[in-house]
All heavy atoms as a GROMACS GRO file, in nm:
protein
  554
    1MET      N    1   6.052  21.335  17.164
    1MET     CA    2   6.076  21.188  17.184
    1MET      C    3   6.087  21.125  17.042
    1MET      O    4   6.011  21.149  16.952
    1MET     CB    5   5.961  21.132  17.260
    1MET     CG    6   5.979  20.989  17.282
    1MET     SD    7   5.911  20.933  17.440
    1MET     CE    8   5.763  20.861  17.397
    2MET      N    9   6.184  21.029  17.033
    2MET     CA   10   6.211  20.961  16.908
    2MET      C   11   6.167  20.817  16.913
    2MET      O   12   6.194  20.747  17.016
    2MET     CB   13   6.358  20.971  16.875
    2MET     CG   14   6.397  20.916  16.743
    2MET     SD   15   6.569  20.920  16.710
    2MET     CE   16   6.587  21.087  16.664
    3ALA      N   17   6.100  20.767  16.816
    3ALA     CA   18   6.063  20.628  16.806
    3ALA      C   19   6.173  20.542  16.753
    3ALA      O   20   6.252  20.580  16.662
    3ALA     CB   21   5.940  20.611  16.731
    4ALA      N   22   6.188  20.419  16.797
    4ALA     CA   23   6.285  20.330  16.746
    4ALA      C   24   6.217  20.201  16.702
    4ALA      O   25   6.121  20.160  16.752
    4ALA     CB   26   6.388  20.300  16.856
    5PHE      N   27   6.274  20.140  16.591
    5PHE     CA   28   6.216  20.021  16.536
    5PHE      C   29   6.338  19.919  16.522
    5PHE      O   30   6.432  19.947  16.457
    5PHE     CB   31   6.152  20.046  16.397
    5PHE     CG   32   6.089  19.926  16.340
    5PHE    CD1   33   5.970  19.881  16.392
    5PHE    CD2   34   6.144  19.866  16.232
    5PHE    CE1   35   5.906  19.766  16.346
    5PHE    CE2   36   6.083  19.752  16.176
    5PHE     CZ   37   5.968  19.707  16.233
    6ASP      N   38   6.323  19.807  16.598
    6ASP     CA   39   6.428  19.710  16.598
    6ASP      C   40   6.411  19.615  16.484
    6ASP      O   41   6.314  19.541  16.462
    6ASP     CB   42   6.420  19.628  16.727
    6ASP     CG   43   6.533  19.527  16.740
    6ASP    OD1   44   6.623  19.531  16.657
    6ASP    OD2   45   6.528  19.444  16.832
    7THR      N   46   6.507  19.617  16.386
    7THR     CA   47   6.498  19.534  16.260
    7THR      C   48   6.595  19.415  16.276
    7THR      O   49   6.615  19.342  16.173
    7THR     CB   50   6.530  19.614  16.140
    7THR    OG1   51   6.667  19.666  16.152
    7THR    CG2   52   6.435  19.723  16.124
    8SER      N   53   6.658  19.391  16.386
    8SER     CA   54   6.756  19.286  16.399
    8SER      C   55   6.687  19.153  16.432
    8SER      O   56   6.761  19.047  16.424
    8SER     CB   57   6.866  19.318  16.501
    8SER     OG   58   6.800  19.334  16.631
    9ARG      N   59   6.571  19.149  16.470
    9ARG     CA   60   6.495  19.026  16.500
    9ARG      C   61   6.429  18.970  16.378
    9ARG      O   62   6.366  19.048  16.300
    9ARG     CB   63   6.405  19.045  16.612
    9ARG     CG   64   6.471  19.079  16.741
    9ARG     CD   65   6.370  19.095  16.858
    9ARG     NE   66   6.454  19.136  16.975
    9ARG     CZ   67   6.399  19.134  17.088
    9ARG    NH1   68   6.281  19.085  17.118
    9ARG    NH2   69   6.476  19.172  17.191
   10THR      N   70   6.424  18.840  16.366
   10THR     CA   71   6.355  18.779  16.257
   10THR      C   72   6.221  18.721  16.308
   10THR      O   73   6.196  18.714  16.425
   10THR     CB   74   6.440  18.666  16.195
   10THR    OG1   75   6.456  18.569  16.298
   10THR    CG2   76   6.571  18.713  16.140
   11THR      N   77   6.142  18.674  16.215
   11THR     CA   78   6.019  18.606  16.250
   11THR      C   79   6.053  18.484  16.330
   11THR      O   80   6.154  18.418  16.290
   11THR     CB   81   5.936  18.576  16.122
   11THR    OG1   82   5.925  18.692  16.048
   11THR    CG2   83   5.796  18.516  16.159
   12TYR      N   84   5.982  18.444  16.420
   12TYR     CA   85   6.009  18.337  16.514
   12TYR      C   86   6.038  18.211  16.432
   12TYR      O   87   5.954  18.162  16.365
   12TYR     CB   88   5.897  18.310  16.605
   12TYR     CG   89   5.879  18.426  16.696
   12TYR    CD1   90   5.764  18.511  16.685
   12TYR    CD2   91   5.962  18.452  16.806
   12TYR    CE1   92   5.735  18.614  16.766
   12TYR    CE2   93   5.936  18.562  16.885
   12TYR     CZ   94   5.833  18.643  16.866
   12TYR     OH   95   5.807  18.750  16.947
   13GLY      N   96   6.153  18.151  16.451
   13GLY     CA   97   6.190  18.030  16.389
   13GLY      C   98   6.230  18.023  16.243
   13GLY      O   99   6.284  17.925  16.200
   14VAL      N  100   6.209  18.132  16.174
   14VAL     CA  101   6.234  18.128  16.028
   14VAL      C  102   6.383  18.119  16.000
   14VAL      O  103   6.433  18.042  15.924
   14VAL     CB  104   6.166  18.250  15.953
   14VAL    CG1  105   6.216  18.255  15.811
   14VAL    CG2  106   6.018  18.238  15.962
   15ALA      N  107   6.463  18.209  16.073
   15ALA     CA  108   6.609  18.209  16.049
   15ALA      C  109   6.666  18.072  16.092
   15ALA      O  110   6.758  18.021  16.030
   15ALA     CB  111   6.664  18.326  16.122
   16SER      N  112   6.622  18.022  16.205
   16SER     CA  113   6.670  17.903  16.260
   16SER      C  114   6.649  17.787  16.152
   16SER      O  115   6.733  17.702  16.124
   16SER     CB  116   6.610  17.865  16.384
   16SER     OG  117   6.658  17.739  16.431
   17PHE      N  118   6.531  17.779  16.102
   17PHE     CA  119   6.494  17.677  15.998
   17PHE      C  120   6.582  17.694  15.873
   17PHE      O  121   6.631  17.596  15.822
   17PHE     CB  122   6.344  17.688  15.965
   17PHE     CG  123   6.306  17.589  15.856
   17PHE    CD1  124   6.292  17.454  15.880
   17PHE    CD2  125   6.283  17.638  15.727
   17PHE    CE1  126   6.264  17.367  15.774
   17PHE    CE2  127   6.251  17.550  15.621
   17PHE     CZ  128   6.237  17.414  15.645
   18ALA      N  129   6.597  17.818  15.833
   18ALA     CA  130   6.681  17.841  15.707
   18ALA      C  131   6.821  17.804  15.735
   18ALA      O  132   6.887  17.742  15.649
   18ALA     CB  133   6.666  17.995  15.673
   19ASN      N  134   6.874  17.838  15.852
   19ASN     CA  135   7.016  17.794  15.885
   19ASN      C  136   7.027  17.643  15.883
   19ASN      O  137   7.130  17.590  15.830
   19ASN     CB  138   7.059  17.856  16.016
   19ASN     CG  139   7.081  18.000  16.014
   19ASN    OD1  140   7.093  18.062  15.904
   19ASN    ND2  141   7.074  18.069  16.121
   20ARG      N  142   6.935  17.574  15.946
   20ARG     CA  143   6.937  17.428  15.949
   20ARG      C  144   6.934  17.368  15.806
   20ARG      O  145   7.003  17.272  15.768
   20ARG     CB  146   6.834  17.370  16.039
   20ARG     CG  147   6.860  17.392  16.186
   20ARG     CD  148   6.764  17.303  16.271
   20ARG     NE  149   6.621  17.313  16.232
   20ARG     CZ  150   6.532  17.402  16.286
   20ARG    NH1  151   6.569  17.477  16.384
   20ARG    NH2  152   6.411  17.401  16.244
   21THR      N  153   6.842  17.431  15.724
   21THR     CA  154   6.828  17.376  15.590
   21THR      C  155   6.956  17.399  15.501
   21THR      O  156   7.007  17.307  15.439
   21THR     CB  157   6.711  17.446  15.521
   21THR    OG1  158   6.594  17.426  15.594
   21THR    CG2  159   6.691  17.395  15.381
   22VAL      N  160   7.019  17.512  15.513
   22VAL     CA  161   7.137  17.547  15.442
   22VAL      C  162   7.249  17.454  15.489
   22VAL      O  163   7.333  17.404  15.407
   22VAL     CB  164   7.172  17.693  15.452
   22VAL    CG1  165   7.308  17.726  15.397
   22VAL    CG2  166   7.070  17.780  15.377
   23SER      N  167   7.254  17.436  15.623
   23SER     CA  168   7.361  17.354  15.680
   23SER      C  169   7.344  17.208  15.626
   23SER      O  170   7.441  17.141  15.595
   23SER     CB  171   7.354  17.360  15.837
   23SER     OG  172   7.447  17.272  15.885
   24PHE      N  173   7.221  17.157  15.625
   24PHE     CA  174   7.192  17.023  15.579
   24PHE      C  175   7.237  17.007  15.435
   24PHE      O  176   7.300  16.906  15.406
   24PHE     CB  177   7.047  16.995  15.596
   24PHE     CG  178   7.007  16.859  15.540
   24PHE    CD1  179   7.039  16.740  15.595
   24PHE    CD2  180   6.944  16.855  15.406
   24PHE    CE1  181   7.004  16.621  15.538
   24PHE    CE2  182   6.910  16.735  15.352
   24PHE     CZ  183   6.939  16.615  15.420
   25VAL      N  184   7.202  17.103  15.355
   25VAL     CA  185   7.241  17.091  15.210
   25VAL      C  186   7.391  17.098  15.194
   25VAL      O  187   7.443  17.019  15.110
   25VAL     CB  188   7.167  17.201  15.128
   25VAL    CG1  189   7.226  17.218  14.985
   25VAL    CG2  190   7.020  17.184  15.133
   26ALA      N  191   7.454  17.179  15.267
   26ALA     CA  192   7.603  17.197  15.262
   26ALA      C  193   7.667  17.060  15.308
   26ALA      O  194   7.768  17.015  15.244
   26ALA     CB  195   7.649  17.307  15.345
   27ASP      N  196   7.619  17.005  15.413
   27ASP     CA  197   7.669  16.880  15.465
   27ASP      C  198   7.646  16.768  15.366
   27ASP      O  199   7.733  16.681  15.340
   27ASP     CB  200   7.605  16.841  15.594
   27ASP     CG  201   7.653  16.929  15.714
   27ASP    OD1  202   7.754  16.998  15.692
   27ASP    OD2  203   7.585  16.923  15.820
   28LEU      N  204   7.528  16.766  15.298
   28LEU     CA  205   7.502  16.664  15.203
   28LEU      C  206   7.588  16.679  15.084
   28LEU      O  207   7.650  16.581  15.025
   28LEU     CB  208   7.360  16.680  15.153
   28LEU     CG  209   7.318  16.578  15.047
   28LEU    CD1  210   7.314  16.434  15.099
   28LEU    CD2  211   7.164  16.612  15.009
   29ALA      N  212   7.619  16.803  15.042
   29ALA     CA  213   7.708  16.826  14.919
   29ALA      C  214   7.853  16.785  14.958
   29ALA      O  215   7.919  16.722  14.878
   29ALA     CB  216   7.710  16.970  14.883
   30ALA      N  217   7.893  16.811  15.078
   30ALA     CA  218   8.032  16.770  15.121
   30ALA      C  219   8.038  16.617  15.128
   30ALA      O  220   8.137  16.561  15.087
   30ALA     CB  221   8.059  16.830  15.261
   31SER      N  222   7.932  16.552  15.173
   31SER     CA  223   7.939  16.406  15.187
   31SER      C  224   7.937  16.339  15.050
   31SER      O  225   8.009  16.244  15.020
   31SER     CB  226   7.814  16.357  15.259
   31SER     OG  227   7.819  16.396  15.385
   32LEU      N  228   7.864  16.398  14.957
   32LEU     CA  229   7.864  16.352  14.816
   32LEU      C  230   8.001  16.366  14.751
   32LEU      O  231   8.045  16.276  14.676
   32LEU     CB  232   7.751  16.410  14.737
   32LEU     CG  233   7.608  16.364  14.765
   32LEU    CD1  234   7.507  16.451  14.692
   32LEU    CD2  235   7.593  16.221  14.739
   33THR      N  236   8.067  16.481  14.769
   33THR     CA  237   8.198  16.511  14.714
   33THR      C  238   8.299  16.416  14.771
   33THR      O  239   8.375  16.364  14.698
   33THR     CB  240   8.238  16.658  14.747
   33THR    OG1  241   8.136  16.743  14.692
   33THR    CG2  242   8.372  16.686  14.689
   34ALA      N  243   8.288  16.393  14.902
   34ALA     CA  244   8.391  16.295  14.966
   34ALA      C  245   8.367  16.153  14.912
   34ALA      O  246   8.460  16.081  14.883
   34ALA     CB  247   8.375  16.302  15.118
   35TRP      N  248   8.240  16.115  14.898
   35TRP     CA  249   8.211  15.981  14.849
   35TRP      C  250   8.261  15.972  14.705
   35TRP      O  251   8.323  15.863  14.671
   35TRP     CB  252   8.061  15.958  14.844
   35TRP     CG  253   8.019  15.835  14.768
   35TRP    CD1  254   8.027  15.707  14.818
   35TRP    CD2  255   7.977  15.826  14.639
   35TRP    NE1  256   7.986  15.621  14.715
   35TRP    CE2  257   7.952  15.689  14.607
   35TRP    CE3  258   7.953  15.924  14.541
   35TRP    CZ2  259   7.907  15.650  14.478
   35TRP    CZ3  260   7.903  15.882  14.415
   35TRP    CH2  261   7.885  15.750  14.387
   36ASN      N  262   8.246  16.066  14.624
   36ASN     CA  263   8.293  16.058  14.486
   36ASN      C  264   8.442  16.059  14.482
   36ASN      O  265   8.500  15.983  14.400
   36ASN     CB  266   8.233  16.179  14.400
   36ASN     CG  267   8.259  16.157  14.256
   36ASN    OD1  268   8.225  16.052  14.197
   36ASN    ND2  269   8.329  16.262  14.194
   37ASP      N  270   8.508  16.137  14.560
   37ASP     CA  271   8.654  16.136  14.570
   37ASP      C  272   8.708  15.993  14.606
   37ASP      O  273   8.806  15.941  14.544
   37ASP     CB  274   8.709  16.237  14.668
   37ASP     CG  275   8.692  16.379  14.623
   37ASP    OD1  276   8.666  16.402  14.500
   37ASP    OD2  277   8.711  16.469  14.706
   38ALA      N  278   8.641  15.931  14.704
   38ALA     CA  279   8.679  15.793  14.743
   38ALA      C  280   8.657  15.695  14.625
   38ALA      O  281   8.739  15.606  14.603
   38ALA     CB  282   8.602  15.760  14.870
   39ARG      N  283   8.550  15.710  14.560
   39ARG     CA  284   8.519  15.624  14.443
   39ARG      C  285   8.618  15.634  14.335
   39ARG      O  286   8.672  15.535  14.285
   39ARG     CB  287   8.380  15.658  14.389
   39ARG     CG  288   8.320  15.566  14.278
   39ARG     CD  289   8.202  15.628  14.216
   39ARG     NE  290   8.217  15.749  14.155
   39ARG     CZ  291   8.264  15.773  14.033
   39ARG    NH1  292   8.306  15.667  13.955
   39ARG    NH2  293   8.281  15.894  13.982
   40VAL      N  294   8.657  15.757  14.301
   40VAL     CA  295   8.752  15.781  14.198
   40VAL      C  296   8.897  15.728  14.240
   40VAL      O  297   8.959  15.659  14.157
   40VAL     CB  298   8.766  15.930  14.167
   40VAL    CG1  299   8.890  15.964  14.074
   40VAL    CG2  300   8.633  15.982  14.105
   41THR      N  301   8.934  15.745  14.366
   41THR     CA  302   9.057  15.695  14.419
   41THR      C  303   9.058  15.542  14.407
   41THR      O  304   9.159  15.481  14.364
   41THR     CB  305   9.081  15.742  14.560
   41THR    OG1  306   9.078  15.889  14.565
   41THR    CG2  307   9.210  15.683  14.616
   42ARG      N  308   8.945  15.480  14.458
   42ARG     CA  309   8.932  15.336  14.456
   42ARG      C  310   8.948  15.282  14.308
   42ARG      O  311   9.021  15.192  14.283
   42ARG     CB  312   8.806  15.288  14.513
   42ARG     CG  313   8.793  15.140  14.537
   42ARG     CD  314   8.664  15.098  14.612
   42ARG     NE  315   8.663  15.151  14.745
   42ARG     CZ  316   8.577  15.255  14.788
   42ARG    NH1  317   8.493  15.305  14.703
   42ARG    NH2  318   8.580  15.295  14.906
   43LYS      N  319   8.880  15.348  14.221
   43LYS     CA  320   8.888  15.310  14.078
   43LYS      C  321   9.024  15.318  14.018
   43LYS      O  322   9.070  15.232  13.946
   43LYS     CB  323   8.780  15.381  13.997
   43LYS     CG  324   8.769  15.337  13.852
   43LYS     CD  325   8.663  15.418  13.777
   43LYS     CE  326   8.660  15.366  13.634
   43LYS     NZ  327   8.551  15.433  13.566
   44ALA      N  328   9.091  15.434  14.042
   44ALA     CA  329   9.228  15.458  13.995
   44ALA      C  330   9.326  15.353  14.046
   44ALA      O  331   9.407  15.294  13.978
   44ALA     CB  332   9.273  15.594  14.021
   45LEU      N  333   9.324  15.327  14.177
   45LEU     CA  334   9.417  15.234  14.240
   45LEU      C  335   9.389  15.088  14.196
   45LEU      O  336   9.480  15.014  14.172
   45LEU     CB  337   9.412  15.244  14.397
   45LEU     CG  338   9.472  15.374  14.454
   45LEU    CD1  339   9.443  15.370  14.604
   45LEU    CD2  340   9.615  15.387  14.420
   46SER      N  341   9.259  15.062  14.172
   46SER     CA  342   9.222  14.923  14.132
   46SER      C  343   9.278  14.896  13.992
   46SER      O  344   9.296  14.784  13.950
   46SER     CB  345   9.071  14.906  14.130
   46SER     OG  346   9.031  14.910  14.270
   47GLY      N  347   9.291  15.001  13.913
   47GLY     CA  348   9.337  14.985  13.768
   47GLY      C  349   9.491  14.968  13.763
   47GLY      O  350   9.542  14.928  13.659
   48LEU      N  351   9.556  14.979  13.871
   48LEU     CA  352   9.704  14.957  13.870
   48LEU      C  353   9.738  14.808  13.880
   48LEU      O  354   9.664  14.728  13.947
   48LEU     CB  355   9.774  15.034  13.989
   48LEU     CG  356   9.758  15.184  13.983
   48LEU    CD1  357   9.820  15.251  14.115
   48LEU    CD2  358   9.818  15.251  13.863
   49THR      N  359   9.852  14.775  13.835
   49THR     CA  360   9.898  14.635  13.853
   49THR      C  361   9.956  14.621  13.994
   49THR      O  362   9.981  14.717  14.066
   49THR     CB  363  10.009  14.600  13.755
   49THR    OG1  364  10.129  14.679  13.773
   49THR    CG2  365   9.961  14.619  13.610
   50ASP      N  366   9.976  14.495  14.036
   50ASP     CA  367  10.034  14.467  14.166
   50ASP      C  368  10.178  14.530  14.177
   50ASP      O  369  10.210  14.578  14.283
   50ASP     CB  370  10.045  14.313  14.198
   50ASP     CG  371   9.901  14.252  14.213
   50ASP    OD1  372   9.812  14.337  14.250
   50ASP    OD2  373   9.881  14.136  14.206
   51ARG      N  374  10.247  14.524  14.068
   51ARG     CA  375  10.378  14.588  14.070
   51ARG      C  376  10.371  14.740  14.087
   51ARG      O  377  10.455  14.797  14.164
   51ARG     CB  378  10.455  14.556  13.935
   51ARG     CG  379  10.575  14.627  13.903
   51ARG     CD  380  10.681  14.580  14.013
   51ARG     NE  381  10.800  14.668  14.003
   51ARG     CZ  382  10.920  14.623  13.975
   51ARG    NH1  383  10.947  14.498  13.948
   51ARG    NH2  384  11.021  14.706  13.969
   52GLU      N  385  10.284  14.806  14.017
   52GLU     CA  386  10.264  14.945  14.031
   52GLU      C  387  10.222  14.982  14.172
   52GLU      O  388  10.270  15.083  14.231
   52GLU     CB  389  10.166  14.998  13.928
   52GLU     CG  390  10.216  14.995  13.793
   52GLU     CD  391  10.112  15.021  13.685
   52GLU    OE1  392   9.989  14.981  13.708
   52GLU    OE2  393  10.141  15.071  13.577
   53LEU      N  394  10.132  14.907  14.233
   53LEU     CA  395  10.092  14.929  14.370
   53LEU      C  396  10.207  14.916  14.468
   53LEU      O  397  10.227  14.995  14.560
   53LEU     CB  398   9.974  14.832  14.407
   53LEU     CG  399   9.843  14.865  14.349
   53LEU    CD1  400   9.743  14.748  14.373
   53LEU    CD2  401   9.786  14.991  14.397
   54ALA      N  402  10.290  14.810  14.445
   54ALA     CA  403  10.411  14.787  14.530
   54ALA      C  404  10.506  14.909  14.518
   54ALA      O  405  10.567  14.944  14.615
   54ALA     CB  406  10.476  14.661  14.489
   55ASP      N  407  10.518  14.964  14.401
   55ASP     CA  408  10.606  15.078  14.376
   55ASP      C  409  10.559  15.199  14.462
   55ASP      O  410  10.649  15.281  14.502
   55ASP     CB  411  10.612  15.121  14.229
   55ASP     CG  412  10.690  15.025  14.145
   55ASP    OD1  413  10.764  14.944  14.204
   55ASP    OD2  414  10.677  15.033  14.022
   56ILE      N  415  10.433  15.213  14.487
   56ILE     CA  416  10.394  15.323  14.575
   56ILE      C  417  10.365  15.281  14.720
   56ILE      O  418  10.310  15.357  14.796
   56ILE     CB  419  10.270  15.393  14.510
   56ILE    CG1  420  10.151  15.294  14.498
   56ILE    CG2  421  10.303  15.462  14.375
   56ILE    CD1  422  10.023  15.372  14.456
   57GLY      N  423  10.400  15.159  14.748
   57GLY     CA  424  10.395  15.108  14.884
   57GLY      C  425  10.263  15.060  14.929
   57GLY      O  426  10.232  15.063  15.046
   58LEU      N  427  10.185  15.014  14.828
   58LEU     CA  428  10.044  14.962  14.865
   58LEU      C  429  10.032  14.813  14.822
   58LEU      O  430  10.095  14.772  14.739
   58LEU     CB  431   9.943  15.041  14.804
   58LEU     CG  432   9.913  15.186  14.841
   58LEU    CD1  433   9.813  15.251  14.760
   58LEU    CD2  434   9.877  15.186  14.991
   59GLU      N  435   9.940  14.753  14.885
   59GLU     CA  436   9.899  14.614  14.841
   59GLU      C  437   9.753  14.626  14.794
   59GLU      O  438   9.688  14.723  14.843
   59GLU     CB  439   9.908  14.515  14.961
   59GLU     CG  440  10.053  14.498  15.003
   59GLU     CD  441  10.057  14.405  15.128
   59GLU    OE1  442   9.951  14.367  15.181
   59GLU    OE2  443  10.174  14.370  15.166
   60ARG      N  444   9.713  14.534  14.716
   60ARG     CA  445   9.581  14.540  14.666
   60ARG      C  446   9.469  14.550  14.777
   60ARG      O  447   9.370  14.608  14.772
   60ARG     CB  448   9.545  14.422  14.575
   60ARG     CG  449   9.424  14.440  14.487
   60ARG     CD  450   9.422  14.365  14.360
   60ARG     NE  451   9.528  14.402  14.274
   60ARG     CZ  452   9.524  14.513  14.190
   60ARG    NH1  453   9.426  14.594  14.189
   60ARG    NH2  454   9.630  14.537  14.110
   61GLY      N  455   9.499  14.479  14.889
   61GLY     CA  456   9.406  14.474  14.998
   61GLY      C  457   9.389  14.605  15.074
   61GLY      O  458   9.300  14.623  15.151
   62ALA      N  459   9.479  14.700  15.051
   62ALA     CA  460   9.482  14.826  15.119
   62ALA      C  461   9.410  14.927  15.046
   62ALA      O  462   9.393  15.041  15.092
   62ALA     CB  463   9.620  14.871  15.148
   63ILE      N  464   9.359  14.903  14.924
   63ILE     CA  465   9.296  15.002  14.843
   63ILE      C  466   9.168  15.056  14.914
   63ILE      O  467   9.158  15.187  14.915
   63ILE     CB  468   9.258  14.944  14.704
   63ILE    CG1  469   9.385  14.921  14.624
   63ILE    CG2  470   9.159  15.034  14.629
   63ILE    CD1  471   9.360  14.848  14.489
   64ASP      N  472   9.090  14.974  14.969
   64ASP     CA  473   8.968  15.024  15.039
   64ASP      C  474   9.003  15.107  15.158
   64ASP      O  475   8.931  15.211  15.188
   64ASP     CB  476   8.877  14.911  15.081
   64ASP     CG  477   8.800  14.846  14.966
   64ASP    OD1  478   8.778  14.917  14.871
   64ASP    OD2  479   8.772  14.731  14.973
   65ASP      N  480   9.114  15.070  15.230
   65ASP     CA  481   9.157  15.149  15.347
   65ASP      C  482   9.200  15.291  15.305
   65ASP      O  483   9.167  15.387  15.361
   65ASP     CB  484   9.265  15.083  15.422
   65ASP     CG  485   9.219  14.951  15.486
   65ASP    OD1  486   9.100  14.933  15.513
   65ASP    OD2  487   9.307  14.867  15.516
   66VAL      N  488   9.273  15.295  15.192
   66VAL     CA  489   9.320  15.420  15.144
   66VAL      C  490   9.204  15.506  15.097
   66VAL      O  491   9.189  15.625  15.129
   66VAL     CB  492   9.427  15.402  15.024
   66VAL    CG1  493   9.454  15.534  14.958
   66VAL    CG2  494   9.548  15.337  15.071
   67ALA      N  495   9.108  15.449  15.021
   67ALA     CA  496   8.992  15.519  14.969
   67ALA      C  497   8.907  15.569  15.090
   67ALA      O  498   8.848  15.678  15.094
   67ALA     CB  499   8.914  15.436  14.877
   68ARG      N  500   8.887  15.482  15.188
   68ARG     CA  501   8.805  15.513  15.307
   68ARG      C  502   8.870  15.630  15.385
   68ARG      O  503   8.802  15.715  15.433
   68ARG     CB  504   8.793  15.394  15.396
   68ARG     CG  505   8.672  15.407  15.494
   68ARG     CD  506   8.642  15.280  15.566
   68ARG     NE  507   8.642  15.160  15.481
   68ARG     CZ  508   8.715  15.059  15.498
   68ARG    NH1  509   8.802  15.050  15.604
   68ARG    NH2  510   8.711  14.952  15.422
   69SER      N  511   9.000  15.632  15.401
   69SER     CA  512   9.068  15.737  15.479
   69SER      C  513   9.043  15.874  15.402
   69SER      O  514   9.029  15.973  15.471
   69SER     CB  515   9.216  15.718  15.492
   69SER     OG  516   9.284  15.725  15.378
   70ILE      N  517   9.041  15.873  15.269
   70ILE     CA  518   9.006  15.992  15.198
   70ILE      C  519   8.862  16.027  15.220
   70ILE      O  520   8.825  16.146  15.233
   70ILE     CB  521   9.040  15.976  15.045
   70ILE    CG1  522   9.186  15.960  15.032
   70ILE    CG2  523   8.983  16.092  14.968
   70ILE    CD1  524   9.236  15.924  14.897
   71PHE      N  525   8.774  15.925  15.230
   71PHE     CA  526   8.629  15.951  15.247
   71PHE      C  527   8.606  16.015  15.383
   71PHE      O  528   8.519  16.100  15.394
   71PHE     CB  529   8.555  15.819  15.240
   71PHE     CG  530   8.407  15.827  15.251
   71PHE    CD1  531   8.337  15.875  15.139
   71PHE    CD2  532   8.343  15.797  15.365
   71PHE    CE1  533   8.207  15.885  15.144
   71PHE    CE2  534   8.211  15.817  15.376
   71PHE     CZ  535   8.131  15.852  15.266
   72ILE      N  536   8.685  15.976  15.492
   72ILE     CA  537   8.663  16.039  15.618
   72ILE      C  538   8.704  16.187  15.620
   72ILE      O  539   8.641  16.266  15.687
   72ILE     CB  540   8.737  15.957  15.725
   72ILE    CG1  541   8.676  15.818  15.742
   72ILE    CG2  542   8.740  16.030  15.863
   72ILE    CD1  543   8.762  15.720  15.824
   73ARG      N  544   8.802  16.227  15.548
   73ARG     CA  545   8.845  16.368  15.553
   73ARG      C  546   8.743  16.451  15.506
   73ARG      O  547   8.670  16.521  15.508
   73ARG     CB  548   8.967  16.382  15.458
   73ARG     CG  549   9.085  16.315  15.506
   73ARG     CD  550   9.200  16.338  15.416
   73ARG     NE  551   9.305  16.242  15.444
   73ARG     CZ  552   9.408  16.224  15.371
   73ARG    NH1  553   9.424  16.295  15.264
   73ARG    NH2  554   9.505  16.139  15.403
   0.00000   0.00000   0.00000
């Protein structure tokens, strides 16, 4: 008769907690990256003149909308 030892199971709740923690940190990093991208976009567009904005089809009032749409992605 041969004995078997199951190593596929983890200690109760440890893997689940670790997965949630890693997921939280990854989501936080993604949110910070998206926020920074929106901030950089807003700053770059705000530095353009009204004429330059018109050349790319934007108005000054649309800068936040453009930056926000990048933030949502």
